[in-house]
C-alpha positions in Angstrom: -12.5 -35.7 -8.7 -13.2 -39.1 -10.1 -15.6 -41.4 -8.2 -13.3 -44.4 -8.5 -10.4 -42.6 -6.6 -9.2 -44.4 -3.6 -5.9 -44.6 -1.5 -4.0 -47.8 -0.6 -2.2 -47.3 2.6 1.1 -48.6 3.8 -0.3 -50.1 7.1 1.9 -53.2 7.1 4.4 -54.6 4.6 5.3 -51.9 1.7 5.6 -54.7 -0.8 2.0 -55.9 -0.2 0.7 -52.5 -0.5 2.4 -51.9 -3.7 1.3 -55.2 -5.2 -2.4 -54.5 -4.2 -2.1 -51.1 -5.7 -0.8 -52.7 -9.0 -3.8 -55.2 -9.0 -6.4 -52.4 -8.4 -4.8 -50.4 -11.2 -5.0 -53.3 -13.4 -8.8 -53.3 -12.7 -9.2 -49.8 -13.9 -9.3 -48.0 -10.4 -7.2 -45.0 -9.7 -5.0 -45.7 -7.0 -2.5 -43.6 -4.9 -0.1 -45.0 -2.5 0.8 -43.2 0.7 4.6 -42.4 0.2 5.8 -43.9 3.5 4.7 -45.9 6.5 3.0 -43.7 8.9 0.4 -43.5 11.6 -3.1 -44.3 10.1 -4.6 -41.1 11.4 -2.0 -39.1 9.5 -2.7 -41.2 6.3 -6.5 -40.7 6.8 -6.0 -36.8 7.1 -4.0 -37.0 3.8 -6.4 -38.8 2.0 -9.1 -36.7 3.1 -7.2 -33.5 2.1 -6.9 -35.1 -1.3 -10.5 -35.8 -1.6 -10.0 -39.5 -1.8 -13.2 -41.6 -1.5 -11.9 -44.8 -0.1 -8.9 -45.9 1.8 -7.7 -49.5 1.7 -5.9 -50.6 4.8 -3.6 -53.8 4.8 -2.4 -54.0 8.4 -1.2 -57.1 10.1 -4.6 -58.3 11.7 -6.3 -58.0 8.2 -3.4 -59.9 6.4 -3.7 -62.7 9.1 -7.5 -63.1 8.0 -6.6 -62.7 4.2 -8.7 -59.4 4.2 -8.4 -55.8 3.8 -10.3 -53.1 5.4 -12.0 -50.4 3.1 -12.9 -47.3 4.8 -15.5 -44.9 2.9 -14.0 -41.4 3.6 -17.3 -39.6 3.1 -19.4 -41.8 5.4 -16.6 -43.0 7.9 -18.0 -46.5 7.3 -15.5 -49.4 7.3 -15.8 -52.9 6.2 -13.5 -55.9 5.9 -13.5 -57.8 2.7 -11.6 -60.8 1.3 -8.4 -59.8 -0.2 -9.2 -61.3 -3.6 -12.4 -59.5 -3.6 -11.3 -55.9 -2.9 -11.2 -54.7 -6.6 -14.8 -55.9 -7.1 -16.0 -54.2 -3.8 -14.4 -50.8 -4.8 -16.0 -51.1 -8.3 -19.3 -51.7 -6.8 -19.0 -49.0 -4.0 -18.6 -46.0 -6.2 
């Protein structure tokens, strides 16, 4: 497992999640999109089963604030970061 693996969820609008995944891949991060909109709990279980280190959540509340939530799957810690700073935060976190 590579330390930079993460999952970007489809919590919210799918097109936004796809754009974010493309940006993160462009920054050299390994990103896997959950295949369909689903409950966050199910997406977190899926990510944990695959050994994903970070989950990026882009829900309606985060979008309104111009942020995303990043959950560390090892510690359970979650933090909000500005949307345009997510790649740098993930690179720094691993």
